[in-house]
C-alpha positions in Angstrom: -67.9 -45.0 -54.0 -66.8 -41.4 -52.7 -70.2 -40.1 -54.0 -72.2 -42.8 -52.2 -70.1 -42.2 -48.8 -70.8 -38.4 -49.2 -74.3 -38.7 -49.8 -75.0 -41.0 -46.8 -72.6 -39.3 -44.2 -69.9 -42.5 -44.2 -66.5 -41.3 -42.8 -63.6 -42.2 -45.4 -60.2 -41.6 -45.4 -59.3 -42.1 -48.7 -60.5 -44.0 -52.2 -59.5 -47.4 -51.0 -61.7 -47.1 -47.9 -64.6 -45.7 -49.8 -64.4 -48.9 -52.4 -63.8 -51.4 -49.4 -67.1 -49.8 -47.7 -69.2 -50.7 -50.7 -67.8 -54.3 -50.8 -65.0 -53.9 -53.7 -61.9 -55.5 -53.3 -59.0 -53.3 -53.1 -55.3 -54.5 -54.1 -51.8 -52.7 -53.2 -49.4 -52.7 -56.3 -45.9 -51.6 -56.5 -45.2 -48.2 -57.7 -42.5 -45.8 -58.1 -40.7 -44.6 -55.2 -40.7 -40.9 -56.2 -44.9 -41.1 -57.0 -45.3 -39.3 -53.5 -48.2 -38.2 -51.6 -48.1 -34.6 -50.7 -50.1 -34.2 -47.3 -48.2 -31.8 -45.2 -45.8 -28.9 -45.9 -42.7 -30.8 -45.1 -43.4 -33.0 -48.3 -43.2 -30.4 -50.8 -39.1 -30.3 -50.0 -39.2 -33.9 -50.6 -41.0 -33.2 -53.6 -38.7 -30.4 -54.7 -35.5 -32.9 -54.2 -37.3 -35.5 -56.3 -37.9 -32.9 -59.2 -34.2 -31.5 -58.9 -32.8 -34.7 -59.4 -35.0 -35.9 -62.3 -33.9 -32.7 -64.5 
């Protein structure tokens, strides 16, 4: 789906939007609260705190 979007100059924001664009169904499932996405520099501090609490 991502390859298709890139080859066809389709603007996508993530894997889910790429899949939806080609007609696939996307589902949201429960995950762990410590499975975070690091997008901004401030997210690194949260990741550090999570890792510290696990050791």
